[in-house]
C-alpha positions in Angstrom: 377.0 2.6 32.3 374.2 0.8 30.7 370.5 1.5 31.2 370.2 -1.9 33.0 372.8 -0.9 35.6 371.0 2.4 36.4 367.7 0.5 36.8 369.4 -2.0 39.2 371.1 0.7 41.2 367.8 2.6 41.5 366.0 -0.6 42.7 368.6 -1.1 45.4 367.9 2.4 47.0 365.7 1.9 50.0 362.6 4.0 50.2 362.2 6.5 53.0 360.8 5.2 56.2 357.1 5.3 56.1 355.1 5.4 59.3 351.6 3.9 59.1 348.5 5.7 60.2 348.1 3.2 63.1 351.5 4.1 64.4 350.6 7.8 64.4 347.3 7.1 66.2 349.1 5.0 68.8 351.7 7.7 69.4 349.0 10.3 69.7 347.1 8.1 72.2 350.3 7.4 74.3 351.1 11.1 74.4 347.6 12.2 75.3 347.3 9.6 78.1 350.7 10.4 79.4 349.8 14.1 79.4 346.7 13.3 81.5 348.4 10.9 83.9 351.9 12.1 84.5 351.4 15.7 85.8 348.8 14.8 88.5 351.1 12.0 89.7 354.1 14.3 89.8 352.1 16.9 91.8 351.0 14.2 94.3 354.6 13.0 94.7 355.8 16.6 95.1 353.1 17.3 97.6 353.9 14.2 99.6 357.5 15.4 100.4 356.6 19.0 101.2 354.8 20.3 104.2 353.9 23.8 103.0 350.8 25.0 101.1 351.0 25.3 97.3 351.6 29.1 97.1 354.5 29.1 99.6 358.1 28.2 99.0 358.5 24.5 99.6 360.0 23.0 102.7 361.0 19.5 101.9 360.3 17.0 104.7 359.2 13.5 105.2 357.0 14.5 108.1 353.8 14.3 106.0 354.5 10.7 105.0 355.4 9.9 108.5 352.1 11.4 109.7 350.1 9.5 107.1 351.7 6.0 107.6 353.0 5.9 111.1 349.5 5.8 112.7 348.2 2.4 113.6 344.7 3.1 112.1 345.9 3.4 108.5 347.2 -0.2 108.5 343.9 -1.5 109.6 342.2 0.4 106.8 344.7 -0.9 104.2 
């Protein structure tokens, strides 16, 4: 194998995937915003389908949603 063939073969090898600094910053931003937004929304969704206080074993029910949205006054406010 000639030296020229080795150089051509080495040139064909793809370099490792390099991630730019902007991509790392964007990923860090998305993760931090997700960490700040998703848990409170999950707690709100969980609390809307249970009718027990936080320290008690949950009893899943749609009564709280019915109580909140079945009244006529809420629709005027919305």
